[in-house]
VEXDOKE-987309 format. One record per residue: x, y, z of N, C-alpha, C in turn. Coordinates in pm, whole numbers, padded with zeros to 5 digits, always signed. Example, Ala and Ser with C-alpha at 12.3 -4.5 7.8 and 13.67 -1.06 7.14 Angstrom:
+01319-00569+00780+01230-00450+00780+01320-00330+00780;+01285-00225+00708+01367-00106+00714+01290+00003+00787;
end
This chain:
+00085-00119+00000+00000+00000+00000+00088+00124+00000;+00044+00223-00073+00115+00350-00082+00117+00416+00056;+00236+00461+00100+00249+00519+00234+00168+00646+00250;+00152+00725+00144+00071+00846+00156-00077+00813+00176;-00123+00705+00113-00260+00660+00134-00279+00611+00277;-00180+00542+00327-00187+00493+00465-00198+00610+00563;-00120+00714+00542-00123+00832+00629-00260+00900+00619;-00312+00914+00496-00443+00976+00478-00551+00893+00547;-00543+00763+00534-00639+00674+00599-00632+00690+00751;-00512+00689+00807-00494+00704+00951-00549+00837+00999;-00519+00945+00926-00567+01077+00964-00720+01085+00955;-00775+01027+00852-00921+01027+00836-00988+00948+00948;-00932+00834+00980-00985+00753+01089-00981+00830+01220;-00873+00899+01245-00859+00978+01367-00966+01087+01372;-00987+01157+01261-01088+01264+01256-01228+01209+01279;-01257+01094+01221-01390+01033+01240-01409+00996+01387;-01309+00936+01449-01320+00901+01591-01341+01023+01678;-01268+01131+01650-01287+01255+01725-01428+01309+01708;-01479+01305+01587-01615+01355+01561-01719+01269+01632;-01701+01138+01629-01795+01048+01697-01792+01070+01849;-01672+01086+01903-01660+01111+02047-01724+01244+02086;-01705+01347+02003-01765+01477+02030-01918+01467+02026;-01970+01395+01928-02115+01376+01918-02168+01301+02039;-02098+01199+02082-02140+01122+02199-02139+01210+02324;-02041+01297+02335-02034+01389+02449-02155+01482+02450;-02192+01533+02334-02309+01622+02325-02436+01547+02368;-02451+01425+02320-02568+01344+02356-02573+01322+02507;-02460+01287+02568-02457+01261+02711-02479+01388+02792;-02426+01502+02746-02449+01628+02816-02597+01667+02812;-02661+01648+02697-02805+01676+02687-02884+01587+02782;-02845+01460+02789-02912+01366+02877-02900+01409+03022;-02781+01450+03062-02759+01494+03199-02838+01621+03228;-02834+01717+03135-02903+01845+03156-03055+01829+03156;-03106+01724+03093-03251+01704+03090-03305+01666+03227;-03218+01616+03314-03255+01580+03451-03369+01478+03453;-03369+01387+03354-03472+01284+03344-03409+01151+03382;-03438+01106+03503-03375+00985+03556-03410+00861+03473;-03533+00853+03424-03573+00738+03342-03491+00729+03215;-03474+00843+03146-03393+00845+03024-03249+00807+03054;-03198+00857+03168-03061+00825+03207-03043+00675+03227;-03134+00612+03302-03122+00468+03326-03139+00388+03197;-03228+00430+03109-03242+00361+02980-03112+00371+02898;-03052+00489+02900-02927+00509+02826-02817+00419+02882;-02801+00417+03014-02698+00335+03076-02724+00188+03049;-02849+00145+03062-02882+00005+03038-02850-00034+02894;-02886+00053+02799-02857+00025+02658-02706+00021+02634;-02634+00117+02694-02490+00121+02677-02424-00006+02731;-02467-00050+02848-02410-00171+02908-02439-00293+02821;-02563-00306+02775-02597-00424+02694-02524-00422+02560;-02504-00302+02501-02434-00294+02373-02284-00318+02387;-02228-00285+02501-02083-00301+02520-02047-00430+02589;-02147-00507+02625-02125-00640+02684-02018-00635+02792;-02032-00539+02884-01933-00522+02989-01958-00619+03104;-01855-00651+03173-01864-00737+03289-01760-00691+03390;-01795-00699+03517-01702-00658+03620-01598-00765+03648;-01625-00887+03605-01531-00994+03634-01538-01034+03781;-01434-01090+03832-01431-01134+03970-01385-01022+04061;-01459-01002+04169-01427-00902+04269-01372-00974+04391;-01269-00919+04453-01208-00979+04572-01253-00900+04694;-01305-00971+04796-01348-00902+04917-01231-00876+05011;-01261-00818+05128-01156-00783+05224-01080-00904+05277;-01144-01021+05272-01079-01144+05320-01003-01216+05210;-01000-01158+05091-00929-01220+04980-01010-01325+04906;-01139-01336+04938-01226-01434+04873-01289-01372+04749;-01307-01455+04647-01367-01408+04521-01517-01393+04537;-01570-01283+04488-01714-01260+04482-01754-01274+04336;-01839-01371+04307-01871-01397+04167-02017-01369+04131;-02110-01375+04228-02249-01352+04192-02279-01202+04190;-02368-01163+04101-02394-01021+04074-02447-00946+04195;-02533-01010+04276-02589-00942+04393-02479-00909+04493;-02391-01004+04518-02281-00979+04612-02184-00874+04557;-02161-00875+04426-02076-00772+04365-02138-00634+04386;-02269-00624+04360-02338-00496+04376-02329-00449+04521;-02348-00540+04615-02338-00504+04757-02197-00460+04793;-02096-00526+04739-01957-00489+04767-01927-00350+04711;-01972-00323+04589-01952-00189+04531-02026-00084+04613;-02149-00116+04654-02228-00022+04733-02156+00011+04863;-02106-00089+04932-02033-00065+05057-01910+00022+05033;-01837-00008+04927-01717+00070+04898-01752+00215+04868;-01848+00236+04777-01881+00373+04738-01943+00450+04854;-02020+00381+04937-02077+00448+05055-01967+00489+05152;-01860+00412+05157-01752+00444+05251-01664+00560+05203;-01657+00581+05071-01573+00687+05017-01652+00808+04970;-01784+00795+04967-01869+00903+04917-01880+01016+05018;-01929+01129+04971-01952+01245+05054-02102+01271+05060;-02152+01295+05179-02295+01320+05195-02334+01451+05129;-02449+01450+05064-02501+01569+04998-02557+01665+05103;-02523+01792+05093-02566+01890+05193-02686+01968+05143;-02798+01900+05115-02917+01970+05068-03017+01987+05177;
end
């Protein structure tokens, strides 16, 4: 392949990724500003299902693996509650 074509392709790909990321940022900012919790949860749920994400194995304080989703959620909740700051409203 011609090296100049390769450079043009790389640059074009980079520009497209930047444009897609900017568009995604605008969408997410609109979602946040709309203050609609239902839309937010639908967006997150769709994003998670489309990206097929998984937390994998979580290790508890005793070094034991936590593999079931409910226990993982409880472990995350305990951690975030311990490091979070109370809202002063």
